[in-house]
N, C-alpha and C positions, 0 to 999 in steps of 0.2 A: 528272130531276135525280139520283135515287138511283143510276141506272145509271152516270152520269158520275162520281159520287163513287167508286163501286166500281172503275171503270176507272182513275181516278187513283191509288187505293191499290195496285192491281196494278202500275202503272208504278213507283211508289216501292219496292215490294218487289223488283222485278227489278233496280233500280239498286243497292239495298243488297246483294243476294245476288251481284251481279256480281263485286265485289272483297271477299272475305271471308277473315278470318284466324282460324284456330282454334289455340289453344295450350293444352295441358294436360299435367300430369305425374301419374303414378300409380305406386304400388308393387305388387309382385306379391301381397302380402298385408298384412294389418293387424297381425298378431302374429307374433313371431319367437322361436325358442328361442335358446339360447346359441351353437349351432353354425351357425345359419342366416346367410346373406348377404342383405342388403337390396338388392334389385334395383329401381332406379328407371328408369322409361321416360318420356322427354320426347318429345312429338310436336308438331311445328309443321306445320300444313296451310294452304297458300296457294291460294285459288281465284281465279284471274285472272292475266292475262299481265303486268299492270302492278305486281304486288306482288313486292318483292324485299327480303330481310332485309339490314339494314345492319350488324348486329352479330351476334356469336356468342351462344350461350346464356350468360347471366350467371347462374351457379349461386348458390344461397343459401349461408349459412354451414353448412359440413359439418365443423366442427372436432370434433364429437362422434362422427365416424366416421373410419375409415381407408379411403381410396380404393384399392381393390384393382385395378380395371381399368375401362376405359370404351371405347366404340366408337360409331360413328354411320354411318348410311346415308341416302342421298337418293334418292327415287323421283319420277319425273315421268310423268304420264299425262294423256290428253285425254278428258274425259267426252263420249261420243258423243251423249248426249241434249241437253246444253246447249252442246256445242262449246266447253267451258271448259278451260283448262289448269290442272291440279291438281298442285301440287308438295308433296311430303310429306317432311319431314326427321325421322328417328327417331334418338334417342340413348339408349344404355343405360349406366348407371353402377352398378357393383357396390361396395357399401359394407360395411364391417365395423364394427359398433357397439363403442364403447369402454366404455359403461356400460349398465346395465339401467334399466328404467322407461320412462315415456312421453317420447318425443323428438319435438319439433316440427321438421318440414322446411319451410323457407320457400318463397318464390316464386321461380320462374325468370323472368328478364326477357329480352326480345328487342325490338329496334327494327326496325320494318317501315314504310318510306315515312314516316320522320320521326315515327312514332307508337310509343309504348312499350306492349307487351303483357306481361302477367304471368299466372302460374298461381296457383291457389288453394293456400294452405298447408294441410298436413294433418299428423296425428300418426301415429306408429308406436309400437307397444308392444313392448318387449324384455323378455321374461319372465325370462331368466337370461343371464348373460354369462360367457364364458370369455376371460380376458385372453390374447389371442394374442400380445401383445407379450412377455409373459413366456415363452411358448413359443418365440418367435423369438429372445429373448435367451438361451434355453438353448443355442442354437447357438453364440453367442459365449462362453457360459460353458464350453462344451466345448472351446474353442480358447484356448490360452495362448501368450503371447509371453514369451520370456526372453532378456535381454541378458547375454551372458557376456563378461567381461574378465578375463583371467588375470593380466596384469601391471598391478597396481593401485598400485604404488609407482614413480613415475617422476619425472624432473626436469621443471621448467617448460619448455614448448615442445617437450618430447620426446613422440613419438607412442606410443600404445598401441592395440592392435587389439581391436575389439569385434565379436562375432559375435551376430547376431540369429537365434534359433531359434523355430519355432512347434511346439507340441505339441498332439496331439489323438488321441482313441481311434478316430475315424472317418477313414478315408482320404479320404472325399469332402469333408471340410472343408478340406483343404489347397488345393484349387483355388479355394475361395471367398475366400481371404485375398488381398487386393490393396491397392494404394495405400499402400505402406510409406513413412512419413515419418520421416526421420532427425531427431535432436534439434537444436535451435537455441538457443544461449545465448551471452551476451556473453563469458563467461570460458572458452569452449572453441571450437576450430575443428574442424569435421568434414569429412572428405573420403572419399567412397565408394571402396571397392576393387572390390566386385562386388555388383550388384543382381540377379543371376540366381539363381533357385531351384535348390537342389541336389536330388539324388535323395532319396527318402523313406527314412528309416532306421526300419525297423519295431521295432527294439529300443531304444526310448527309455526315459526314466525313468518309473517307476510304471506299467509296462505300456502306455505311450503312445508312438505313433510320433512322429517328429520330422522336421523339414526346415529347412535353413538358408535364410533369406529374404534376408539381406544381410550383408556384411562391410564394415566401415568403420574408418577411423583417427580417433582423438580426440587433438587437440593442446590440452592445457590451457595457457592463457597467463597464469596467475597461480598463485602458490604457496599451499600450505595444503590443506585438505580441500575438494575440488571434487566436486560431485555432478553426474554425467551424467544429464540428464533422460530420461524414458521415451521409447521409440520407439512410435509409433502405427501402426495399420493398420486396415483395414476388412474385415469379413466380410460379403460380399454374397450375398444370396439372391434369389429371384425377386420377392419382394414388399417387401423392406426391406433396409436396410444398417445394420450395427451396428459401432461403433468399439471396438477393443480396444487396450490399452496394455501395455507391458512393465514390468518392474521398473526401478528406478533403481539406479545403481551409484556408489558413493563412491570417489574416488581420493585417494590420499595423494601430493600433488604436492610434491616437495622443491624447496627454493629452490636456485638455482644457487650454486656455491661462490664465496667471496669472492676478490678479486684479479683481477677482470675488467678488461681494458684499457678505456681511456676511449672507444675507438671501438666497443666492443661494444654491440649493441642487443638483438637477440632471435634471432640465428641459432644454431640448435642442430642439429648434424649434422656433416657433413664436406663442405666446399665448396672451390671454386677460382674465381678471378676472372681474366678475360682481357678486354683492351680492344684493339680493332683498327679500322682504317679500311676501311669497306665500299666506298668510292668507288675506282675504278680509274684515274681520270684524275688529272692533276697538280693539286695544291692551288693554288687561285688566291684572291687577296685579294678579299673581299666576295662570294665564291661559296660556297654551302652545301656542307658535307662531312658525310657520314653516318658517325658514330662509334658503334660497337657496344660496349656493356659487357655481357659474357656471364658469368653466374653459373651454374655447374654443380655438381652433387653430389647428396647425398641427406640429407634431414632435413625441417625445416619450410619447405621451399623456397617454396611458394606464399604463405606468410603472413609471411615475414621482410622486413625493410627492406633494400632493395638499395643498394649504394654508388652515390652520385651523382657526376657530373662537377663538379669544383670550378670556380667562376667565376673569370675572369681578365680583365685589361684587354687581353690579346693576342687574345682571341676572344669571341664572343657565343654562348651556349648556350641552346637552347630545351628545353621539356619533352619527355621521351622518349615514344615509343610502345612499350608493353610487349607482348611476345609470349612464349609459353611452350610448351614441349614436356615435360609432366610426366606421369608414370605412377606407380602405387604400386610401392614397392620393399620390401625386407626390413626396413629400419630407418627408413622414412619415405617421403616423396614424392621420387621420383628423376627427374632430367631436367635441363633447361636453361631458363633464363629470359634473354631478350634485351631490353635496353633500348636502343632505337635513338634516339640523340641527333642533332639537327641543329646543327652547329657552323659558325659563320661567322668565318673569320680576319679580324683587323682590321689586321694589319701584315705586310709581307713578311719572309721570313727564317725562322729556326728557331722553332717553336712547340711547347711542351710541354703536352700535355693530360693532366691528372692527375685521378684519381678520389679519392673520400674513402677514408680508412683503413677497413679492413674486418677484423673479427675474429669468430670463431665458437667455440662450446663443443662439444667432441667428447665425447659421453657414453661412448664406448668407452674412451678414455684418461682421462676426467674432467679434462681440461685445456683451457685456452683457447689458441687458435691465432690469432696476429695475422699477417694477410697484408700489412698495411701498405697503401701506395698503389700503384696501377698507373699507369704512365706511357706515353703514346703520343707519339712524336716525329714532328712533321710539318714539312715545309719548304715554306712558302708563297711563291708567286711573284706578282709584279705582272702586270698585263695585258701590258705591253710586254715583260717578261721571257719570258712565255709565247710571244709572237710571235717573239722573237729566238731562242729555244731550239729552234724547229722546224727540222727538217732540210729539205733541198731537196725530197725526195719528199713530205713532209707539206705543204709549201707548194703543190706542184703539185696534190696531191689536194684541198686546200682550194679552190684556184682552179678546179679542174675541177668540184667539187661546186657551187660558187657559180654557175658557168656553166650547169650542167645545170638548176639550180633557177630561173634567171632567163631563159635564152634557149632557144627551141625549136630544136633542131638535129637534124633528121631525117637529115642526112648521116652521123651517127655510126652509124646502123643499117646503112647501105650499106657503111661501112668494116668493120663486123663481119662482114657476109656475105662480103666479099672475103677477109678473113683465113681464113674457113672453107674457101674454095675452094682455097687453097694447101696445105691439110692433105693428108697422105699417104693414098693409097687403100690399104685393107687387103683384099688378095685372100683371105686366110684366112677372114675373116668372110663374104664372098660365097659361097665354096665350102661353108662350114658351113650357111648358110641353104638353099642348093640341095639339100644332102644331106637336111636335115630335111624339105623339101617332097616329095622323092622318097619318103622313108620313109612319110610320111603318106598319099601316093597309093597305095602298095602295101598299106598297112594297110586303106585303104578298099576296094580290090578284094577282098582276102581276106574282109572282113566281108560284102560283098554276096554272094560265093560261099557262105559259110556260111549266110546267111539263106535263099538259094534251096533249099539242101539241107534245111533245117529245115522249110520250107513243104511240100516233097514228102513228108517223113516224116509230117507231120500229116495230109495228104490220104489217105495209104495206111493210116493207123492205123484200128483198129476203132472204131466209134462207141460212145460211153459209154451204158450202159443208163439208161433213163429212171427206173427205180425205181417204187416204189409211190406212191399218192397221199399217204399219211401222211408218207413220207420227203420228198417234194417240198414238202409244206406245212411240215414242220419246217425244211427248208433255207431256204425263203422267210422264215420267221419269224426264223431266225438272222441273215439278211441285214438284215432290218428292225429288229433288236433295238436298242433305244436304249442308247447308251453313257452310263449314268447317272452315271459318275464325272466326266465333263466338266461336267455340270450342277452337281455338288457343288462343284468347284473354282471355277466361275463364281459360284455363290451365295455362297461364302466371300468372294470379292473384293468383291462388291456389299455384303455385310454390313459388311466392314471399312471400306469407303469411305462408308458411311451412305446409299447410294442405295436406300432401302427400297421406293420405287415400282417400280423396275426389278427389285428382289429378288422382290416378289410376282408381277410379270408373268412372270418366268422360272420361278417356282415353279408357276404355272398352266400354262405351256407344257410343263414337265416332266411334269405330271400328264396332260395331253392326249396326249403322246407315249407315255406308259406305257399309257394306255388303248388307243391304236391298236395297240400291240404285241400286246395280247391280244384285239383285235377287239371292244372294248367301247365302246359309244357314250356312255352316261351314267354318272354316279357311282353310281346305284343298281344298274345292271347290273354295274359293276366291283366293287361291294361284294359282290354276290351271287356273282360269279365268285371273289373272294378267299375267301368263306366255304366254297365248294365245293372249292377247290384248296388254300388255305393254312390253313383252319380258321376257326372263329368268332372266336377271340381276335384274329387278325390283322385280320379284317374290322371288328371293334369298335374296334380301335386306329386303323384307317384312318378310321373315322367321327369319332372323337374328335379326331384330328389335323386333319381337314378343318375341323371347327368351330373349333379353336384357331387355324388359319391365318386364317380369316375374321375372328375377333375381333382378332387382331394386325394384320390388314390395315387395318381401319377404326378402329383405336385412335388417338386424336389424340396420345397420348404413348407413344413407343416407347423402351424402355430397351435398352442394349447387352447387358445380361445376359439379358433376355427374348428378344432376337433370337438370341443365342448358344444358349440352351436350345432354341429353336424349330428352329434349323438342325440341332442334334444329333438331335432327335427325327425330323426329316425324313430325315436320312442313315440313321439306324438302321432306320426302317420301310421306306423305299424300297429300301434295299440288300437287305433280306430278300425283298421282293416281286419284284425283278428277277432273283433267282437262278434 
């Protein structure tokens, strides 16, 4: 009886151990100094083929840390003793503590086969703390934005040009400034002129270099003292992103002079108005006609009120479609704005389409200019009048088109062929073609004769000396040399497109080709080869870069700045190795 009980216990133990889940989390040490990074390792081990995680690792509250980086890897092996599939998933998280003292790290949760598993919480002791955020913010403190507006006394709706400059003592900080955001406010209209960075000026104010980030126009739409809000930008580094803002500029916006026409709204600049019919066919009653009202000139063109077509019982007018061709000018936005109206005539005869009265203020002459109304005269016809006014040729063409659309007439094609047979034969064209063919045949014979002579010269020439073994080996190595620049351009395209999986596969392929070029099989042999040929510093840099590539490859979150820095490091090192 006792032996049977032991046998049953062994059976239960084997069933329990068949599908086993092990989940634990640990830190690399229990106490940390102020400069140390807390490295957490999370391990999930699944023993059995029927075990499958249904969720990712659910991390605890890590608000007391800054997450610097993370990465994960999954390994799968078969235990030969028990013939059991073992799947192991390992994740690493690098944390930067925000404060000192004892910090509790909670449990990690994961769901496997509808069952939740968690790790045991534990404490880490931070002896001292260095506020890295203040160090990172020092980067932004070394970078200054300044908005410069020379003409600060302008009329309402008159533009003034603003220049945004960035100042810094370190040239490296200029490339970190990105995401420039122009100001937005109800009492101003902002239009960019150029968002391209200029060349760096090393002779800036206060021994600081400067660079123009953006140039834009500001149109204040109300009088009085108008404050242009700050322009913001971001200073991006590998681990964080800081926001910087520029100064505010106050404008003295003068009210427009009195005595403006009643039709004046808000047009400031120098403009002209033209109205015309875009349809080429005859105007027919109850048929739509496209009428264009074009306003051209320079000033607050994108923001001003356009003159509309006045309604009339003689026609029906619909809301227009607005298109514009506007670019920055010297005294405002310059170009043309088109208002495409659909007008339907209601009666036959003469129709006069009129626009609203339009006036603008010219800052150069400080006077109002009244352009008045623009008129387009149309002559609308009824449907019967359109039919009667057609000529005999137009009627025949319409009848022919109707016949071709409704009746299948293959005889017409035969008639076309007969007309072509009566055409005159050109003997000059025939003789020219024969001369061209004869010339090509003579050129072919001359080429074959030259090729035979060249073959005889090659056969009688002395054979090329084989050279030494070292020269032959160097020549073969030159032929097999990897064109590393092709890889660089391809990696740049993959990075820009966000195809990171293909990026790392190509990076691995480039490393294998470079090893084959120097007849090195493994990474250890290649590192030893670099140490002997290029020096220990290059070999150590290659080792660090390889580890960095692996960390970025398995990192679940990849930033564009991090990938950009990684590609720069790869191009720098591999270019020196392939020389």
